[in-house]
C-alpha positions as CSV (number, residue, x, y, z in Angstrom):
1,M,116.7,95.6,69.0
2,K,113.8,94.1,71.0
3,F,113.9,91.0,68.8
4,I,117.6,90.5,69.3
5,F,117.2,90.9,73.1
6,R,114.3,88.3,73.2
7,F,116.3,85.9,71.0
8,L,119.3,86.1,73.3
9,L,117.0,85.6,76.4
10,F,115.3,82.6,74.8
11,T,118.7,81.1,73.9
12,I,120.0,81.5,77.5
13,L,116.9,79.9,78.9
14,M,117.2,77.0,76.4
15,V,120.8,76.5,77.3
16,Y,120.1,76.4,81.0
17,T,116.9,74.5,81.0
18,K,117.8,71.9,78.3
19,P,120.3,70.0,80.6
20,A,117.7,70.0,83.4
21,L,115.0,68.7,81.1
22,A,117.3,66.2,79.6
23,Q,118.3,65.0,83.1
24,G,114.7,64.8,84.1
25,D,113.9,62.8,80.9
26,A,116.8,60.5,81.6
27,V,115.6,59.9,85.2
28,T,112.0,59.2,83.9
29,K,113.2,56.9,81.2
30,Q,115.4,55.1,83.7
31,T,112.5,54.7,86.1
32,D,110.2,53.5,83.3
33,S,112.9,51.0,82.1
34,V,113.2,49.6,85.7
35,I,109.4,49.2,85.9
36,T,109.3,47.6,82.4
37,A,112.1,45.2,83.4
38,N,110.3,44.2,86.6
39,I,107.0,43.5,84.7
40,S,108.9,41.5,82.0
41,D,110.6,39.5,84.7
42,Y,107.2,39.0,86.4
43,K,105.6,37.8,83.2
44,L,108.5,35.4,82.6
45,K,108.3,34.0,86.1
46,L,104.5,33.8,85.7
47,A,104.9,31.8,82.5
48,L,107.2,29.4,84.1
49,L,104.9,29.0,87.1
50,E,102.0,28.5,84.7
51,Q,103.9,25.8,82.9
52,Q,104.8,24.1,86.2
53,R,101.1,24.4,87.2
54,Q,99.9,22.7,84.0
55,A,102.5,19.9,84.4
56,D,101.6,19.4,88.1
57,S,97.9,19.4,87.2
58,I,98.5,16.6,84.7
59,K,100.4,14.6,87.3
60,K,97.6,15.2,89.8
61,A,95.0,14.1,87.4
62,A,97.0,10.9,86.6
63,L,97.6,10.2,90.3
64,E,93.9,10.7,91.1
65,E,93.0,8.4,88.3
66,Q,95.4,5.7,89.5
67,I,94.2,6.0,93.1
68,S,90.6,5.6,92.0
69,S,91.5,2.6,89.9
70,L,93.3,0.7,92.8
71,K,91.5,-1.9,94.7
72,T,90.5,-1.3,98.2
73,T,92.9,-4.0,99.4
74,D,96.0,-2.4,97.8
75,N,96.6,0.0,100.7
76,T,100.4,0.2,100.3
77,K,100.3,1.4,96.7
78,K,97.4,3.8,97.6
79,E,99.3,5.4,100.4
80,E,102.3,5.9,98.1
81,L,100.2,7.5,95.4
82,Q,98.5,9.7,98.1
83,Q,101.8,10.9,99.4
84,Q,102.8,11.9,95.8
85,L,99.4,13.7,95.5
86,D,99.9,15.6,98.8
87,A,103.4,16.6,97.7
88,L,102.0,18.0,94.5
89,N,99.2,19.9,96.5
90,E,101.9,21.3,98.8
91,K,104.0,22.3,95.8
92,D,100.9,24.0,94.3
93,A,100.3,25.9,97.5
94,Q,103.9,27.1,97.5
95,R,103.5,28.1,93.8
96,L,100.4,30.2,94.7
97,A,102.2,31.8,97.6
98,E,105.2,32.7,95.4
99,K,103.0,34.1,92.6
100,K,101.0,36.2,95.2
101,A,104.2,37.6,96.6
102,R,105.4,38.6,93.2
103,I,102.0,40.2,92.4
104,D,102.1,42.1,95.7
105,S,105.5,43.5,94.9
106,L,104.2,45.0,91.6
107,R,101.0,46.6,93.0
108,T,102.5,50.0,93.4
109,T,104.0,50.1,89.8
110,A,101.7,48.0,87.7
111,K,99.1,49.8,85.6
112,G,95.5,48.6,85.6
113,Y,93.0,49.2,82.8
114,P,89.4,50.0,83.8
115,V,86.4,48.2,82.5
116,T,83.9,51.0,81.9
117,G,80.1,50.8,82.0
118,F,77.4,52.6,80.1
119,F,78.0,56.1,81.5
120,N,81.8,56.0,81.4
121,D,81.9,54.8,85.0
122,T,84.5,52.3,86.1
123,L,83.1,48.9,87.0
124,F,86.4,47.1,87.9
125,T,90.0,47.0,86.8
126,I,92.0,44.4,84.8
127,Y,95.7,43.9,85.7
128,S,96.8,40.7,84.0
129,K,96.8,39.3,80.5
130,L,95.1,36.1,79.4
131,G,96.3,34.2,76.5
132,S,97.1,36.5,73.6
133,F,95.0,39.3,75.1
134,S,96.9,42.0,77.0
135,A,95.3,43.7,80.0
136,H,94.4,46.7,77.9
137,D,92.8,44.5,75.2
138,R,90.9,42.5,77.7
139,A,89.5,45.6,79.4
140,K,88.4,47.1,76.1
141,A,86.8,43.8,74.9
142,I,84.9,43.3,78.2
143,S,83.6,46.9,78.1
144,E,82.2,46.3,74.5
145,R,80.6,43.1,75.5
146,I,78.9,44.7,78.5
147,R,77.5,47.5,76.3
148,V,76.1,44.8,74.0
149,L,74.2,43.4,77.0
150,G,72.5,46.8,77.4
151,D,71.0,46.6,73.9
152,N,69.5,43.2,74.7
153,Y,65.9,43.9,75.7
154,V,65.4,40.4,77.1
155,F,68.4,40.5,79.3
156,H,68.1,40.2,83.1
157,A,70.7,39.7,85.8
158,D,69.8,36.0,86.3
159,S,70.8,35.2,82.7
160,L,74.5,35.6,83.6
161,K,76.0,32.2,84.4
162,I,79.4,31.2,85.9
163,V,80.9,28.3,83.9
164,N,84.1,26.7,85.2
165,A,86.6,25.9,82.4
166,E,90.0,24.1,82.6
167,N,92.0,27.1,83.8
168,T,89.4,29.9,84.2
169,A,85.9,30.7,85.4
170,D,83.8,32.1,82.5
171,L,81.0,34.6,83.0
172,V,78.5,33.6,80.2
173,S,75.4,35.3,78.9
174,G,73.7,32.9,76.5
175,E,76.3,31.7,74.0
176,S,78.7,34.7,74.6
177,I,81.5,34.8,77.1
178,I,81.5,38.2,78.8
179,I,84.7,37.7,80.9
180,S,87.1,34.8,81.7
181,I,88.5,35.0,85.2
182,S,91.9,33.5,85.7
183,E,93.9,32.6,88.8
184,N,96.0,35.7,88.3
185,D,92.9,37.9,88.3
186,A,91.9,36.4,91.6
187,L,95.4,37.0,93.1
188,W,95.4,40.6,91.9
189,N,92.1,41.1,93.8
190,N,93.2,39.1,96.9
191,T,90.4,36.5,96.5
192,T,89.5,33.2,94.9
193,V,88.4,32.7,91.3
194,E,84.9,31.6,92.4
195,N,84.4,34.6,94.7
196,L,85.8,37.0,92.0
197,A,83.4,35.6,89.4
198,K,80.4,36.1,91.7
199,T,81.5,39.7,92.4
200,Y,81.9,40.5,88.7
201,K,78.5,38.8,88.0
202,K,76.8,41.1,90.5
203,I,78.6,44.3,89.2
204,I,77.8,43.6,85.6
205,G,74.2,42.6,86.3
206,D,73.6,45.8,88.4
207,A,75.2,48.0,85.8
208,V,73.0,46.6,83.0
209,A,69.9,46.9,85.2
210,H,70.8,50.5,86.1
211,Y,71.3,51.4,82.5
212,K,68.0,49.9,81.4
213,N,66.3,51.8,84.2
214,E,67.9,55.1,83.4
215,T,67.2,54.8,79.7
216,S,63.6,53.8,80.0
217,F,61.0,56.1,78.4
218,I,59.5,57.0,81.8
219,T,62.8,57.8,83.4
220,L,63.9,60.0,80.4
221,A,60.6,61.8,80.5
222,K,61.0,62.5,84.2
223,E,64.6,63.6,83.7
224,I,63.7,66.0,80.8
225,G,60.8,67.4,82.8
226,L,63.1,67.9,85.8
227,A,65.7,69.7,83.6
228,I,63.0,72.0,82.2
229,L,61.9,72.7,85.7
230,V,65.4,73.6,86.7
231,I,65.8,75.9,83.7
232,L,62.5,77.6,84.5
233,V,63.5,78.2,88.1
234,L,66.9,79.5,87.0
235,V,65.2,82.0,84.6
236,L,62.7,83.1,87.3
237,I,65.5,83.7,89.8
238,I,67.6,85.6,87.2
239,R,64.6,87.8,86.4
240,F,63.9,88.4,90.1
241,S,67.6,89.3,90.5
242,N,67.4,91.8,87.7
243,R,64.4,93.5,89.2
244,L,66.1,93.5,92.6
245,F,69.2,95.2,91.3
246,R,67.2,97.6,89.1
247,W,65.4,98.6,92.3
248,T,68.6,99.1,94.2
249,A,70.0,101.2,91.3
250,I,66.9,103.5,91.5
251,K,67.3,103.8,95.3
252,I,70.9,104.7,94.9
253,Q,70.1,107.5,92.5
254,Q,67.3,108.8,94.8
255,Q,69.8,109.2,97.7
256,E,71.9,111.7,95.8
257,G,72.3,114.8,98.0
258,K,70.6,113.0,100.9
259,R,72.6,110.2,102.3
260,I,75.1,110.2,99.5
261,T,76.9,113.5,99.8
262,G,80.4,112.4,98.7
263,I,83.4,111.2,100.6
264,K,85.8,113.7,102.2
265,I,89.1,113.0,103.9
266,K,89.8,116.1,106.0
267,N,89.9,118.9,103.4
268,Y,90.3,116.6,100.4
269,S,87.2,115.6,98.5
270,L,87.8,112.0,97.3
271,F,84.3,111.6,95.7
272,D,81.6,114.2,95.1
273,A,78.0,113.0,95.1
274,Q,77.7,112.4,91.4
275,R,81.0,110.4,91.2
276,Q,80.0,108.4,94.3
277,I,76.6,107.6,92.6
278,R,78.5,106.4,89.5
279,V,80.8,104.2,91.5
280,L,77.9,102.7,93.5
281,L,75.9,102.0,90.3
282,T,78.9,100.3,88.7
283,A,79.4,98.2,91.8
284,N,75.6,97.3,91.7
285,T,76.0,96.2,88.1
286,L,79.1,94.2,88.9
287,V,77.4,92.4,91.8
288,K,74.4,91.7,89.6
289,W,76.5,89.9,87.0
290,I,78.4,88.0,89.7
291,V,75.2,86.7,91.2
292,I,73.9,85.7,87.8
293,L,77.1,83.8,87.0
294,I,77.0,82.1,90.4
295,L,73.3,81.0,89.7
296,V,74.2,79.7,86.3
297,Y,77.3,77.9,87.7
298,I,75.1,76.2,90.4
299,A,72.4,75.3,87.9
300,L,74.7,73.6,85.4
301,P,75.9,70.8,87.7
302,I,72.3,70.2,88.7
303,L,71.3,69.9,85.0
304,F,74.2,67.7,84.2
305,G,73.5,65.5,87.3
306,I,70.0,64.8,86.1
307,F,71.1,62.7,83.1
308,P,73.4,59.7,83.7
309,W,75.5,60.5,80.6
310,T,76.5,63.9,82.0
311,Q,76.9,63.1,85.7
312,N,80.7,63.1,85.3
313,F,80.5,66.7,84.1
314,A,78.5,67.7,87.2
315,E,81.1,66.1,89.4
316,T,83.8,67.9,87.5
317,L,82.1,71.3,87.8
318,F,81.4,70.9,91.5
319,S,85.0,69.8,92.0
320,Y,86.2,73.1,90.5
321,V,84.6,74.9,93.4
322,L,84.7,72.3,96.2
323,S,88.3,71.2,95.7
324,P,89.8,74.7,96.2
325,I,87.5,75.3,99.1
326,K,88.4,72.0,100.6
327,K,92.1,72.7,100.1
328,I,91.7,76.2,101.7
329,A,89.8,74.8,104.6
330,F,92.3,71.9,105.3
331,G,95.2,74.3,104.7
332,F,93.8,76.8,107.2
333,W,93.1,74.0,109.7
334,N,96.6,72.6,109.3
335,Y,98.1,76.1,109.6
336,L,96.1,77.1,112.6
337,P,98.8,76.1,115.2
338,N,101.4,78.3,113.4
339,L,98.8,81.1,113.2
340,I,98.2,80.9,116.9
341,T,102.0,81.0,117.5
342,I,102.3,84.1,115.3
343,L,99.5,85.8,117.2
344,V,101.1,85.0,120.5
345,I,104.5,86.4,119.3
346,V,102.9,89.6,118.0
347,F,101.0,90.0,121.2
348,V,104.2,89.7,123.3
349,F,106.1,92.1,121.1
350,Y,103.2,94.6,121.0
351,Y,103.5,95.0,124.8
352,V,107.3,95.1,124.6
353,L,106.9,98.1,122.2
354,K,104.4,99.7,124.5
355,F,106.8,99.5,127.4
356,A,109.6,101.0,125.2
357,K,107.3,103.8,124.2
358,F,106.4,104.4,127.9
359,L,110.1,104.7,128.8
360,K,110.6,107.1,125.8
361,N,107.8,109.4,127.0
362,E,109.1,109.4,130.6
363,I,112.6,110.3,129.5
364,A,111.4,112.9,127.0
365,T,109.3,114.7,129.6
366,G,112.0,114.5,132.3
367,N,110.2,112.2,134.7
368,L,112.9,109.6,134.3
369,T,116.5,110.8,134.1
370,I,119.5,108.6,133.1
371,N,123.0,110.0,133.6
372,G,124.6,110.8,130.2
373,F,121.3,110.3,128.3
374,Y,119.7,113.5,127.2
375,P,115.9,113.9,126.8
376,D,116.2,114.8,123.1
377,W,117.8,111.4,122.5
378,A,114.6,109.7,123.7
379,N,112.6,109.7,120.4
380,P,115.4,108.7,118.0
381,T,116.6,106.0,120.3
382,Y,113.0,104.7,120.6
383,Q,112.7,104.6,116.8
384,I,116.0,102.6,116.5
385,V,114.9,100.2,119.3
386,R,111.5,99.9,117.6
387,V,113.0,98.9,114.3
388,L,115.3,96.4,116.0
389,I,112.4,94.9,118.0
390,I,110.2,94.6,114.8
391,A,113.1,93.1,112.9
392,F,113.7,90.5,115.6
393,M,109.9,89.7,115.7
394,L,109.9,89.1,111.9
395,V,113.0,86.8,112.3
396,I,111.1,84.8,114.9
397,I,107.8,84.8,112.8
398,Y,109.5,83.9,109.5
399,P,109.7,80.1,110.0
400,Y,105.9,80.0,110.8
401,L,104.8,81.9,107.6
402,P,103.1,79.7,105.0
403,G,105.5,78.8,102.2
404,S,108.6,80.1,104.0
405,G,110.5,77.0,103.1
406,S,109.6,77.0,99.4
407,P,112.3,78.0,96.9
408,V,110.0,80.6,95.4
409,F,109.5,82.4,98.7
410,Q,113.2,82.2,99.5
411,G,114.1,83.5,96.0
412,V,111.7,86.5,96.3
413,S,113.2,87.3,99.8
414,V,116.7,87.2,98.4
415,F,115.6,89.4,95.4
416,L,113.9,92.0,97.7
417,G,117.0,92.0,99.9
418,F,119.2,92.6,96.8
419,L,117.0,95.5,95.7
420,F,116.9,97.0,99.2
421,T,120.7,96.7,99.6
422,F,121.7,98.3,96.2
423,G,118.8,100.7,96.0
424,S,119.3,102.3,99.4
425,M,123.0,102.8,99.5
426,G,122.7,106.6,99.3
427,S,119.8,106.5,101.8
428,L,121.8,104.4,104.3
429,S,124.6,107.0,104.4
430,N,122.0,109.7,105.2
431,I,120.4,107.5,107.8
432,I,123.8,106.8,109.5
433,A,124.6,110.5,109.3
434,G,121.2,111.3,110.9
435,L,121.9,109.0,113.8
436,V,125.3,110.5,114.3
437,L,123.9,114.0,114.3
438,T,121.3,113.1,116.8
439,Y,123.7,111.8,119.3
440,M,126.3,114.5,118.6
441,R,123.6,117.0,119.6
442,L,124.8,119.6,117.1
443,F,121.4,121.3,117.1
444,K,117.8,120.9,118.0
445,I,114.5,122.0,116.7
446,N,114.1,125.9,116.5
447,D,117.9,126.5,116.8
448,R,119.3,129.2,114.6
449,V,122.2,127.5,112.7
450,K,124.4,128.0,109.7
451,I,125.1,124.9,107.6
452,G,127.5,125.6,104.8
453,D,126.0,128.8,103.3
454,V,122.5,128.2,104.6
455,V,121.4,130.3,107.6
456,G,118.1,129.7,109.3
457,D,116.0,128.0,112.0
458,V,115.9,124.1,112.2
459,I,112.3,123.0,111.8
460,E,112.7,119.3,111.2
461,K,115.3,116.6,111.9
462,S,114.7,113.1,110.3
463,L,116.9,110.1,109.5
464,L,117.4,111.3,105.9
465,V,117.3,115.1,105.9
466,T,117.5,118.3,108.0
467,R,115.1,121.1,107.1
468,V,115.9,124.7,107.7
469,R,113.7,127.8,107.4
470,T,115.6,130.9,106.3
471,I,114.9,134.5,107.4
472,K,113.2,134.9,104.0
473,N,110.8,132.0,104.9
474,E,112.4,129.6,102.5
475,I,112.5,125.9,103.5
476,I,115.7,124.2,102.5
477,S,116.2,120.4,102.8
478,I,119.8,119.4,103.4
479,P,120.8,115.7,103.3
480,N,122.3,114.5,106.6
481,S,125.4,113.3,104.8
482,T,125.9,116.9,103.5
483,V,125.4,118.2,107.0
484,M,128.1,115.8,108.3
485,N,130.5,116.9,105.6
486,S,129.9,120.7,106.1
487,H,130.8,122.9,109.0
488,T,127.9,123.8,111.2
489,I,127.4,127.0,113.4
490,N,124.8,126.9,116.1
491,Y,123.9,130.4,117.3
492,S,121.3,129.1,119.9
493,S,123.1,126.4,121.8
494,D,124.6,128.6,124.6
495,T,122.4,131.7,124.1
496,V,120.3,131.2,127.1
497,D,123.2,130.6,129.5
498,K,126.0,132.7,128.1
499,G,124.4,134.9,125.5
500,L,125.3,135.3,121.8
501,I,127.7,138.1,120.8
502,L,126.5,140.1,117.8
503,H,129.1,142.3,116.2
504,T,129.4,144.8,113.3
505,T,132.3,146.9,112.0
506,V,132.5,150.6,111.2
507,T,135.5,152.3,109.6
508,I,136.3,155.9,110.6
509,G,139.0,158.2,109.4
510,Y,142.0,159.1,111.6
511,D,140.8,162.6,112.1
512,V,138.1,161.4,114.5
513,P,139.3,160.7,118.1
514,W,138.9,157.0,118.8
515,K,137.3,157.8,122.2
516,D,134.4,159.7,120.4
517,I,133.6,156.9,118.0
518,Q,133.9,154.2,120.7
519,Q,131.4,156.1,122.9
520,A,129.1,156.6,119.9
521,L,129.1,152.9,119.2
522,L,128.4,152.0,122.8
523,D,125.5,154.5,122.9
524,A,124.1,152.9,119.7
525,A,124.3,149.4,121.3
526,G,122.6,150.7,124.4
527,R,119.7,152.0,122.4
528,T,119.2,148.8,120.5
529,E,116.4,146.5,121.7
530,H,117.2,142.8,122.5
531,L,120.9,143.7,123.2
532,L,121.8,143.2,126.9
533,K,123.1,145.8,129.2
534,E,124.9,143.2,131.2
535,P,127.3,141.9,130.2
536,K,128.3,145.3,128.9
537,P,128.9,145.9,125.2
538,F,132.5,146.6,124.2
539,V,134.4,148.0,121.2
540,L,137.4,146.5,119.5
541,Q,139.8,148.2,117.1
542,T,140.3,145.4,114.7
543,S,142.7,147.1,112.2
544,L,144.6,150.3,111.3
545,E,144.3,150.7,107.6
546,D,145.8,153.4,105.3
547,F,142.9,155.8,105.4
548,Y,140.7,154.6,108.3
549,V,140.5,152.7,111.5
550,A,138.2,149.6,111.8
551,Y,136.0,149.7,115.0
552,Q,134.0,146.6,116.0
553,I,131.0,147.0,118.3
554,N,130.2,143.7,120.3
555,A,127.0,143.3,122.3
556,Y,125.3,140.3,124.0
557,T,121.8,139.0,123.2
558,K,119.6,136.1,124.1
559,E,117.4,136.3,121.0
560,A,119.5,134.4,118.5
561,N,116.6,133.9,116.1
562,K,116.1,137.7,115.7
563,Q,119.6,138.5,114.5
564,A,118.5,140.2,111.2
565,V,116.1,142.6,113.1
566,I,118.7,143.3,115.8
567,Y,121.4,144.0,113.2
568,S,119.1,146.3,111.3
569,E,118.2,148.3,114.4
570,L,121.9,148.4,115.5
571,H,122.9,149.9,112.2
572,K,120.2,152.6,112.4
573,N,121.4,153.5,115.9
574,I,125.0,153.7,114.9
575,Q,124.2,156.2,112.1
576,D,122.1,158.3,114.5
577,C,124.8,158.3,117.3
578,C,127.6,159.1,114.9
579,N,125.6,161.9,113.4
580,E,124.7,163.3,116.8
581,A,128.4,163.2,117.8
582,G,129.4,165.0,114.6
583,I,131.2,162.0,113.3
584,E,131.1,161.5,109.5
585,I,131.2,157.9,108.3
586,M,133.3,158.5,105.3
587,S,135.5,155.5,104.6
588,P,136.5,153.2,103.1
589,H,135.3,154.5,99.7
590,Y,134.2,158.1,100.5
591,R,136.6,160.8,101.7
592,A,135.8,164.4,102.5
593,A,137.4,167.2,100.6
594,R,137.5,170.3,102.8
595,D,137.0,172.7,100.0
596,G,134.1,174.7,101.5
597,S,131.5,172.0,100.8
598,M,128.8,171.1,103.3
599,S,129.3,168.3,105.8
600,T,127.9,164.9,105.0
601,I,126.0,164.9,108.3
602,P,122.2,165.5,107.7
603,A,121.2,169.1,108.3
604,N,118.8,168.3,111.2
605,Y,121.8,167.1,113.2
606,L,123.8,170.3,112.6
607,D,123.7,173.5,114.6
608,K,121.6,176.4,113.4
609,D,124.6,178.6,113.0
610,Y,126.5,176.0,111.1
611,K,128.5,177.3,108.1
612,A,130.6,175.3,105.7
613,P,134.3,175.6,106.5
614,P,136.3,177.8,104.2
615,F,138.7,176.6,101.6
616,N,142.2,177.8,102.7
617,V,145.0,178.2,100.1
618,A,148.5,179.2,101.2
619,I,150.6,181.2,98.5
620,Q,154.3,181.5,98.8
621,N,156.3,184.2,97.0
622,D,159.1,182.6,95.0
623,K,161.0,185.9,94.6
624,E,161.2,186.3,98.4
625,N,162.3,182.8,98.7
626,N,165.0,183.3,96.1
627,N,166.3,186.5,97.9
628,E,166.5,184.7,101.1
């Protein structure tokens, strides 16, 4: 199954990425073809200009020969020939200007080939071909000839000569031509052939001299000695570092139970002493190896820099560290204005939030009153305003964040927004319900409420849930959306001002006068603690059933959170008062049969002379009834 899934994913990626790659390849090929066409056109024009130059040079030579052969008295012919020669010189100047313009147009696209020295360093660059040699072949051949000079023990810089040929200036060492410099080479370097030949002569002579100096026995001996010294210093520093970290490890172990006693966060022990020792020893070892690796990394470029053949490696190693540091430094410097802007924005909004919190505290404590705005709204309103202020601050800061305009940053932002939207759909409904409940003021903390089938005191209100503590000390969390969809009874909202009516029902048979039971119930309410004497308790007859009458005692209280205790005490007093009044609570499921049995009233409530009532039976004579 995993293989099929990976295969499908790979196929989809290939389908979507292949057109993009093909399009990119097409653009690259099109660009390369344009550059190739321009270079081909340049070479064609260059060939034509070279042919024209050769033809003009032949004409110039012929004209100069004719002028030199004329007699001094033949001024008319001489002037005519001189005019033709000046025209050719002017034409040659125009040709050079045209050639230079074409070369300048190709500088950004043309590829140069480096002529390398003895240590793979670039001496100069070749851009133009010469005869049958391309620029690449010329650079390779010149590099080989220069290396041959390094093997010549009798070579010195003065042995290089500049020899002017028909179309080039040749740099010659003995019988060997090191490089032939053409007019095109001079134009590519924005100089003349003679000056370029002198420049190349100095570069090659200095390179050979530097190579001979670096590869001499004395120099090599010094370099090897210096490398050995660097290695010895590195070994000594590493040994000293090992001793230092071994000493710190011993000191850490010695501090167990003294300075190192563990880490505690309130009542939670995050680390005991032994675990803290192990963590510190591990950190000590880790730091030791980091220091050793840094020392080795610093020593390697120094070693590579000693020998000319490995100096490029030294520069490369240093660039691995210096380049990122340089990028970070320049990036931070360039980002500094935006960072200052962000700090100013955060500073301003920080004090805006402090002012909003000040208003919240003033309203919550009652120091500041706003008509229609209740003090218990202060904290939730502040939380809403705080979220809005922070969101607005983030919107303002967003354009100043590094990388905020990059497609990756925007893609991650969209992805996180997508997850938040679809992952918090249920939470959003609870949050909205929590806000509605807050401003509806259905209940507040410590109110006795009934939500659905749950009865208890409100101990917490949040944006997501409402927590209720029942009379059995159970904590029940109810989602705010459930609270909104359920009916809610608040027993405490008007208790202080108007009082809460507690009521219970007693069913008594028809043989008991209603006045007696009503008085007994009122007496029971009067004896019960936490039930108010004013307003007075009252009794309602709620129903007349087949075997009994339902009497409901109602009494006021201001202790809504003590209902269970009050009801329990009231029920005790009802039993006592009924027993004292000689009222039997028999119904609805218990009925007395007056057959001589004892009363259901406890004996301590009965008179001392109490006797069970007799069982009366009336007998009628049938014979008498018949006579009658």
